[in-house]
Structures are given as C-alpha cells and as structure tokens.
C-alpha positions as a Markdown table, in Angstrom:
| # | Residue | x | y | z |
|---|---|---|---|---|
| 1 | Met | 13.6 | -24.2 | 10.8 |
| 2 | Ala | 10.0 | -23.4 | 10.0 |
| 3 | Thr | 8.5 | -25.5 | 7.2 |
| 4 | Ala | 5.3 | -25.4 | 5.1 |
| 5 | Thr | 2.5 | -27.7 | 6.2 |
| 6 | Arg | 1.4 | -28.2 | 2.6 |
| 7 | Thr | 3.4 | -28.4 | -0.7 |
| 8 | Gln | 1.0 | -26.6 | -3.0 |
| 9 | Ala | 2.7 | -23.8 | -5.0 |
| 10 | Thr | 1.3 | -21.6 | -7.8 |
| 11 | Val | 3.2 | -19.2 | -10.1 |
| 12 | Thr | 1.7 | -16.5 | -12.2 |
| 13 | Ala | 3.2 | -13.8 | -14.4 |
| 14 | Thr | 0.9 | -10.9 | -15.5 |
| 15 | Asn | 1.8 | -7.5 | -16.8 |
| 16 | Gly | 5.5 | -7.9 | -16.0 |
| 17 | Ala | 4.9 | -9.0 | -12.3 |
| 18 | Thr | 5.6 | -12.5 | -11.1 |
| 19 | Arg | 3.6 | -13.9 | -8.1 |
| 20 | Ile | 4.4 | -17.1 | -6.3 |
| 21 | Leu | 1.9 | -18.6 | -3.9 |
| 22 | Ala | 3.3 | -20.8 | -1.0 |
| 23 | Ala | 0.2 | -22.3 | 0.4 |
| 24 | Gly | -0.2 | -23.4 | 4.0 |
| 25 | Val | 2.9 | -21.9 | 5.5 |
| 26 | Ser | 3.3 | -20.8 | 9.1 |
| 27 | Trp | 3.8 | -17.3 | 10.5 |
| 28 | Glu | 7.3 | -18.3 | 11.5 |
| 29 | Phe | 8.1 | -19.4 | 8.0 |
| 30 | Tyr | 6.9 | -16.0 | 6.6 |
| 31 | Glu | 8.8 | -14.1 | 9.3 |
| 32 | Arg | 12.0 | -16.0 | 8.6 |
| 33 | Phe | 11.7 | -15.5 | 4.9 |
| 34 | Val | 11.1 | -11.7 | 5.1 |
| 35 | Asp | 13.9 | -11.2 | 7.7 |
| 36 | Gly | 16.3 | -12.9 | 5.3 |
| 37 | Leu | 15.6 | -10.6 | 2.4 |
| 38 | Pro | 18.2 | -7.8 | 1.9 |
| 39 | Glu | 16.8 | -4.3 | 2.0 |
| 40 | Ser | 17.6 | -3.7 | -1.7 |
| 41 | Ser | 15.8 | -6.9 | -2.8 |
| 42 | Ala | 13.2 | -6.6 | -5.5 |
| 43 | Val | 11.4 | -9.5 | -3.9 |
| 44 | Arg | 8.4 | -8.8 | -1.6 |
| 45 | Ala | 6.2 | -11.1 | 0.5 |
| 46 | Ala | 2.8 | -11.0 | 2.2 |
| 47 | Phe | 1.1 | -13.4 | 4.6 |
| 48 | Asp | -2.7 | -13.6 | 5.1 |
| 49 | Gly | -2.6 | -16.0 | 8.1 |
| 50 | Glu | -2.4 | -19.2 | 6.0 |
| 51 | Asp | -0.7 | -18.5 | 2.7 |
| 52 | Met | 2.4 | -16.5 | 1.7 |
| 53 | Glu | 2.7 | -14.6 | -1.6 |
| 54 | Ile | 6.1 | -13.8 | -3.0 |
| 55 | Ile | 6.1 | -10.9 | -5.6 |
| 56 | Val | 8.6 | -9.6 | -8.1 |
| 57 | Lys | 7.2 | -6.3 | -9.5 |
| 58 | Gly | 7.6 | -5.0 | -13.0 |
| 59 | Pro | 8.3 | -1.5 | -14.3 |
| 60 | Leu | 4.7 | -0.6 | -15.0 |
| 61 | His | 3.7 | -1.6 | -11.4 |
| 62 | Glu | 6.5 | 0.6 | -10.0 |
| 63 | Asp | 5.5 | 3.6 | -12.2 |
| 64 | Leu | 1.9 | 3.5 | -11.1 |
| 65 | Arg | 2.9 | 3.0 | -7.5 |
| 66 | Ala | 5.0 | 6.2 | -7.7 |
| 67 | Leu | 2.3 | 8.1 | -9.5 |
| 68 | Leu | -0.4 | 7.4 | -6.9 |
| 69 | Gly | 2.0 | 8.2 | -4.1 |
| 70 | Arg | 2.9 | 11.5 | -5.7 |
| 71 | Phe | -0.9 | 12.3 | -6.1 |
| 72 | Val | -1.4 | 11.9 | -2.4 |
| 73 | Glu | 1.6 | 14.0 | -1.5 |
| 74 | Glu | 0.8 | 16.8 | -4.0 |
| 75 | Val | -2.9 | 17.1 | -3.0 |
| 76 | Ala | -2.3 | 16.8 | 0.7 |
| 77 | Gly | 0.5 | 19.4 | 0.6 |
| 78 | Glu | -1.5 | 21.9 | -1.5 |
| 79 | Val | -4.6 | 21.7 | 0.6 |
| 80 | Gly | -2.6 | 21.8 | 3.9 |
| 81 | Ile | -3.4 | 18.4 | 5.3 |
| 82 | Pro | -0.6 | 17.1 | 7.5 |
| 83 | Phe | 0.6 | 13.6 | 6.6 |
| 84 | Gln | 3.5 | 11.3 | 6.8 |
| 85 | Gly | 4.4 | 8.7 | 4.1 |
| 86 | Leu | 6.4 | 5.5 | 4.7 |
| 87 | Gly | 6.5 | 4.3 | 1.1 |
| 88 | Glu | 6.8 | 0.5 | 0.8 |
| 89 | Thr | 7.3 | -0.4 | 4.5 |
| 90 | Thr | 6.7 | -4.0 | 5.3 |
| 91 | Trp | 4.0 | -4.2 | 8.0 |
| 92 | Lys | 4.9 | -7.4 | 9.8 |
| 93 | Arg | 2.7 | -7.8 | 12.9 |
| 94 | Ala | 3.2 | -10.9 | 15.1 |
| 95 | Asp | 0.2 | -10.0 | 17.3 |
| 96 | Val | -2.2 | -10.7 | 14.4 |
| 97 | Glu | 0.2 | -13.0 | 12.4 |
| 98 | Arg | -0.3 | -11.0 | 9.3 |
| 99 | Gly | 2.1 | -9.0 | 7.1 |
| 100 | Leu | 2.5 | -7.2 | 3.8 |
| 101 | Glu | 4.2 | -4.4 | 2.0 |
| 102 | Ala | 1.9 | -1.7 | 0.7 |
| 103 | Asp | 2.8 | -0.2 | -2.6 |
| 104 | Gln | 2.5 | 3.1 | -0.7 |
| 105 | Cys | 1.3 | 3.9 | 2.8 |
| 106 | Phe | 0.5 | 7.1 | 4.7 |
| 107 | Tyr | -0.5 | 8.5 | 8.1 |
| 108 | Phe | -3.1 | 11.2 | 8.4 |
| 109 | Glu | -4.4 | 10.8 | 12.0 |
| 110 | Pro | -2.5 | 13.5 | 14.0 |
| 111 | Ala | -1.4 | 11.1 | 16.8 |
| 112 | Lys | -0.1 | 8.6 | 14.2 |
| 113 | Val | 1.7 | 11.4 | 12.2 |
| 114 | Ala | 3.3 | 12.5 | 15.4 |
| 115 | Ala | 4.3 | 9.0 | 16.5 |
| 116 | Ala | 5.8 | 8.2 | 13.1 |
| 117 | Arg | 7.8 | 11.5 | 12.9 |
| 118 | Ala | 9.1 | 10.9 | 16.4 |
| 119 | Ala | 10.3 | 7.4 | 15.4 |
| 120 | Leu | 11.9 | 8.8 | 12.3 |
| 121 | Arg | 13.7 | 11.5 | 14.3 |
| 122 | Arg | 15.1 | 8.7 | 16.5 |
| 123 | Arg | 16.2 | 7.0 | 13.3 |
| 124 | Glu | 14.2 | 3.9 | 14.2 |
| 125 | Asn | 14.4 | 1.2 | 11.6 |
| 126 | Asp | 12.2 | -1.4 | 13.4 |
| 127 | Val | 8.6 | -1.4 | 12.1 |
| 128 | Ala | 7.5 | -2.2 | 15.7 |
| 129 | Ala | 8.2 | 1.4 | 16.6 |
| 130 | Tyr | 5.6 | 2.7 | 14.1 |
| 131 | Pro | 1.8 | 2.6 | 14.2 |
| 132 | Asn | -0.1 | 0.9 | 11.4 |
| 133 | Pro | -0.9 | 3.3 | 8.5 |
| 134 | Asp | -4.2 | 5.0 | 7.8 |
| 135 | Leu | -4.1 | 4.7 | 4.0 |
| 136 | Gly | -2.6 | 2.0 | 1.9 |
| 137 | Ile | -2.2 | 2.0 | -1.9 |
| 138 | Glu | -2.4 | -1.2 | -3.9 |
| 139 | Ile | -1.6 | -1.6 | -7.6 |
| 140 | Asp | -3.6 | -4.6 | -8.8 |
| 141 | Ile | -2.5 | -4.8 | -12.5 |
| 142 | Ser | -1.5 | -8.4 | -11.6 |
| 143 | Pro | -4.1 | -10.1 | -9.4 |
| 144 | Ser | -3.0 | -11.1 | -5.9 |
| 145 | Leu | -3.0 | -14.8 | -5.1 |
| 146 | Ile | -3.8 | -14.3 | -1.4 |
| 147 | Asp | -6.4 | -12.3 | 0.6 |
| 148 | Arg | -4.6 | -8.9 | 0.8 |
| 149 | Pro | -7.8 | -7.0 | 1.9 |
| 150 | Ala | -8.0 | -9.3 | 4.9 |
| 151 | Ile | -4.4 | -8.4 | 5.9 |
| 152 | Tyr | -5.2 | -4.7 | 5.7 |
| 153 | Ala | -8.3 | -5.2 | 7.8 |
| 154 | Ala | -6.4 | -7.2 | 10.4 |
| 155 | Leu | -3.9 | -4.2 | 10.6 |
| 156 | Gly | -6.8 | -1.8 | 11.0 |
| 157 | Val | -5.9 | 0.3 | 7.9 |
| 158 | Ala | -8.9 | 2.6 | 7.5 |
| 159 | Glu | -8.7 | 3.1 | 3.8 |
| 160 | Val | -7.1 | 1.4 | 0.8 |
| 161 | Trp | -6.9 | 2.7 | -2.8 |
| 162 | Arg | -6.8 | 0.0 | -5.5 |
| 163 | Phe | -5.9 | 0.6 | -9.1 |
| 164 | Asp | -6.1 | -2.2 | -11.7 |
| 165 | Gly | -4.6 | -0.2 | -14.5 |
| 166 | Gln | -8.0 | 1.3 | -15.5 |
| 167 | Thr | -10.2 | 1.9 | -12.5 |
| 168 | Ile | -9.6 | 3.4 | -9.1 |
| 169 | Arg | -11.5 | 2.0 | -6.2 |
| 170 | Ile | -11.5 | 3.4 | -2.7 |
| 171 | Asp | -12.2 | 0.8 | 0.0 |
| 172 | Ala | -13.2 | 2.0 | 3.5 |
| 173 | Leu | -12.8 | -0.2 | 6.6 |
| 174 | Ser | -16.3 | -0.9 | 8.1 |
| 175 | Asp | -17.1 | -1.2 | 11.8 |
| 176 | Val | -17.4 | -5.0 | 11.3 |
| 177 | Gly | -13.9 | -5.3 | 9.9 |
| 178 | Gly | -14.4 | -5.7 | 6.2 |
| 179 | Tyr | -14.0 | -3.2 | 3.4 |
| 180 | Gln | -16.8 | -1.4 | 1.5 |
| 181 | Ser | -16.5 | 0.7 | -1.6 |
| 182 | Ser | -16.6 | 4.4 | -1.0 |
| 183 | Pro | -17.0 | 7.2 | -3.6 |
| 184 | Arg | -14.7 | 9.5 | -1.7 |
| 185 | Ser | -11.6 | 9.5 | 0.5 |
| 186 | Arg | -12.0 | 10.2 | 4.2 |
| 187 | Phe | -8.5 | 11.7 | 4.3 |
| 188 | Leu | -8.3 | 13.9 | 1.2 |
| 189 | Pro | -11.0 | 16.0 | -0.5 |
| 190 | Val | -11.1 | 13.8 | -3.6 |
| 191 | Ala | -13.4 | 11.3 | -5.2 |
| 192 | Ala | -12.4 | 7.9 | -6.8 |
| 193 | Glu | -13.3 | 9.1 | -10.3 |
| 194 | Glu | -11.2 | 12.3 | -9.8 |
| 195 | Ile | -8.1 | 10.2 | -8.8 |
| 196 | Gln | -8.7 | 8.0 | -11.7 |
| 197 | Gly | -8.8 | 10.9 | -14.1 |
| 198 | Trp | -5.4 | 12.2 | -12.8 |
| 199 | Ile | -3.7 | 8.8 | -12.8 |
| 200 | Thr | -4.8 | 8.0 | -16.4 |
| 201 | Ala | -4.2 | 11.6 | -17.7 |
| 202 | Asp | -2.3 | 11.9 | -21.0 |
| 203 | Asp | 0.5 | 13.9 | -19.4 |
| 204 | Ala | 0.9 | 11.6 | -16.4 |
| 205 | Leu | 4.4 | 10.5 | -17.7 |
| 206 | Asp | 5.5 | 14.2 | -17.8 |
| 207 | Arg | 5.7 | 14.4 | -14.0 |
| 208 | Pro | 6.7 | 18.0 | -13.6 |
| 209 | Ser | 3.9 | 19.3 | -15.9 |
| 210 | Trp | 1.4 | 16.9 | -14.4 |
| 211 | Ser | 2.4 | 17.9 | -10.8 |
| 212 | Arg | 1.9 | 21.6 | -11.6 |
| 213 | Arg | -1.5 | 21.0 | -13.0 |
| 214 | Leu | -2.4 | 18.8 | -10.0 |
| 215 | Arg | -1.3 | 21.4 | -7.5 |
| 216 | Asp | -3.3 | 24.1 | -9.3 |
| 217 | Trp | -6.4 | 21.9 | -9.2 |
| 218 | Ala | -5.9 | 21.1 | -5.5 |
| 219 | Ala | -5.4 | 24.8 | -4.7 |
| 220 | Ile | -8.9 | 25.5 | -6.0 |
| 221 | Arg | -10.2 | 22.8 | -3.7 |
| 222 | Ala | -8.5 | 24.4 | -0.8 |
| 223 | Arg | -10.2 | 27.8 | -1.3 |
C-alpha cells in the first residue's frame, strides 16, 4: 500500500468548506485514494505532484459552481458556440502525475468536442477516454492548500475562471506554461468584469429570471 513520505497535515475550514492537506504523498497514494471514493461521495481530492488536498465543499461553493456553469452554457448556447461540458469530472493523469476535479469544465475546441461526444455516445466512464478540457472553473471562496494552477497547467487547460466570492479572474495559459490574467475569455465573447456582474447580480438566486435576462443579453452579442 502506498504511504506518505512525510507526516505533515493541515486542516482549514473557511466559508463552509473543509480542506485537508496531506503533504509529501506519492502519486500512487493519491490514485488509490481517489479510486476508493464512491461516485456519490462529497469528498474530492487533488494532487499537485507532491501534496494532496482533500476537500469537502459547502452549500455556497456548490451554488456558485452551478451558477458559473450555467453562465457558460447559456451564453455559449445563445451565441451559437459549440461546446461540451463535463461538470466535476476528476482529471487524473498518470502521464504527468497530476490530478484534480474542476468545479466545472468545458470543451470548445472542435476536435475535443467531437472526441468527448464520441466517448459519451459509447457510454465511456473512464477519464482516459476523454481529452483534457479547454476551460476550467474554480470557486476560490476557501483558499486552496496546494498549487492548483500548476495542475491545470500540467493538464494543458487553456483557460481557467476563478471566483473568490467577489471578483472574477480569467487566467490564460501562456506559451511558457504558466497562467497570465486576461481581460477577456478566448472561448466566449465576454470580459471578466461582465461575468462578475452577472454572477453577483441581485437576481442570481432566481435562476429562471436570471437565465432569461442572460440569454437576452447574449443574443445582443450574437448580432
């Protein structure tokens, strides 16, 4: 059985989310841990090549995760941009010994959209059958204890949206492998400040009304 090489552990609880850092573990330890979780488990784990973070999310985290995912789906659908979402899929990649579960993830590149849809039609449930996503969404209302951006970079995820409860940040993967802040998304015709305005709107909890307004706004963009 794989074991940790160090015994350091850290536990934090912020905004209803609990995070546990298991420092100095191996890839095999992370893989065994993730594989042992039932699909319905509220526990999530990520591995940055050295440390593993175990996460139990709270209701606010889940609401914001769903809201940002719906924003992407409504805007892309209204402006006619093909996409495929895979929600909270765990991207466990042995080739780079990195893994995480995005709060939301999407494909936009045509070849990736086609590959993901083909795998879904075959009812594939092995993440190895799917390419890495183009867009990841991270809800950062409780700070991560590991280097999650480095995991996304190792997976080649071109864009990551981050929301700390107040501010949206769009991070674009650079040619040298790190992320740089970008004012606009490369996949959707939206700016960071526009996303933020919608996610923090007064009627955001009234999803049907909010969605109708969002589609009307996106339709103007599509003209």
